[in-house]
N, C-alpha and C positions, 0 to 999 in steps of 0.2 A: 573382246569377244570371249564367250564362255567356252571352256574345254569340257568335253563329254565326261572325262573322268572325275571332274570336280562337281558335277551336277548330282542332284538327288535322283535315284532310280526307283521307279514304282512299277507295279504290274498293271496290265490292262484291266484286270478285275478291280484293283484298287482305284484306278481312274474312273471306272464305271460306277463304283459304289460312292465315290466322293468327288465327283467331277468339279463342282464349284470350289471346294476347298483346295484341290490340287491346282486349279487354274489360278486362283489367287496366290498360292504359294509360288507358282512358276513366275508370276509377274513380280513378286517381291524378291525372289531368290535369283532371278536372272535366267531361269530355265529348269526344266525337269525332263528326264529321259524316261520314256515309257517302254517297258520291256515285255516281250512275248517269249516265254520259255527260255529265259536267260539271254535273249538276244535283243539289242536295242532296235526299236522299230520306228519310234517317233520322238522328236525333240519339241517340247512345248517351250517357246521363248516369248518374252514380253513383246507386245506390240509397241511400235514407236510411231510418232507422227509422220516420220519420213517414209513409212511403209506403204502409204497410199500410192505414191509414185504416179506414173502416167496411166491414162486409160489404156486398156488392153489394145484397142484399135490403133493407138498411137505408138505402140511399141514396135521395134523392128521385128520382122518375121524371121523365124528360124527356117532352115532349109526345108524341113518337112512341111511346115505350114504354108510356105510360099507356093508349094505345088498343089495345094487344095484349090477347088474352084471358088471364084469370088462370089460372095453373097450379095443379094440385092439391097438388103437393109442392114444397118449396123446395130445388132442386138447388144453388142458389148457396151455401148454407151448407156443403154437402159440398165444393164446389170451393174455397171460402175456407179451410176447415180443411186441405185437402190442400196448398194453396199455402203456408200458414203452417208446415207441418211441414218444408218443405225449406229 
């Protein structure tokens, strides 16, 4: 696993100006930290095939989610299928 101190640090502005370049560099280098006023705010890390995991609807609910009212239709399956097509 990558350690934050060993990753490249870039500004939000730099990410905005060169998004594609930084995303490719993050994939190649194992990750990039995006900074906002000298504070780390986001870590871009490479996607792995194992990241797909289970459908959201099949994941165990956390305490806060289990208290929400049940939905009639499962929209998460549609969202998961759309995500997997790209």
